[in-house]
N, C-alpha and C positions, 0 to 999 in steps of 0.2 A: 328940785329939778334933777338931781343926780339919779333919783329913783326912776323917773321917766326915761332918762338916757340909758340907765341900766336895763330897763324893760325893752327899749328899742334895740339895744345892742344884743340882748338875749334873743329877741325875735329874729334879728338879722342872722345871728349865729345859727339858730334853729332852722331858718330857711336855707342857709348855706349847707347845713348838715343834711337836710332833706334832698336838696339838689344833688349833693355828692352821693348820697345813698341811691337816689334814683339813677344817676349815671352809672354807678357801680353795678346796680342790678341789670341795667341795659347791657353793659359790657359783659357781664357774666352770662346773660342770656344769649348774646351773640356768640361768645366762646363755646357755650354749651351746644348751641345749634350746629356750629362748625364742627365741633368734635363728633357730635352724633352723625353728621353727614359724612365725615371722613370714615367713621366706623362702619356705617351702612355701605359706603362705597367699597370698602375693603371686604366686607362680608359678601357682597354681591360678586366682586371679582373672584374671591376664593370659591364661591359656589359655581361660578362659570368655569373656573379651572377644573374643579372636581367633576362637573358635568362633562367637560371635554375628555377628561381622563376616563370616565366611565363609558363615554361613547366609543373611545378608541378601544377599550377593553372588550366592549360588546362586538365591535367590528372584527377584532382579532379572533374572538371566539367563533363568530359566524364564519369567517374565512377558514378557520381550522375545521369546523364541522362540515363546511362545504367540501373541503379537500378530502376529508374522511369519507363522506358520502359518495363523492366521485370515484374514489378508490374502490369502495364496496360495489358500486354499480359496474365498474370495469371488471372486477373479479367475477361478478355474477354473469356479465355478458360473455366472458371467456368460458365459464362453466357451461352456460347454455350453448355456446358455439360448439364445444367439445361434445356435449350431449347430442346436439343436432347432427353432428358429423357421424357419431356412433350409430344413431338411429338411421341415418341415411345409408350407411354401410350395411346395416342389418336389412333395411328395406330392399336395397339393390340385390343382396344375396338371395333374399326371399323371392323377389321377382325373377331373378335368373334361374333359381331352382324350379320355380313353377313353369317357366318357359321351357326349360330342358325337359321337364316331366311331360309336357304336352307334345 
């Protein structure tokens, strides 16, 4: 009988080892999933921060270019205004000259 008892004890021990191993695998799987989720969350958060930083850099560049373009437009307007005034003076002199000649 001690052989049967030894077999039964060995089977019980093997079943306990299987259950322990199964529990350990489940625990490891849960820890691995949680760690992967934490890493994914961190990666997404970092990507969002980088995207916001890039958005701000783009807005800053757009504002700088807008300011430069407005300054160029203002200079061109001033140059055209001066040119128009000069042409107007020339035109008035020409008209007065023609009127005096008549």
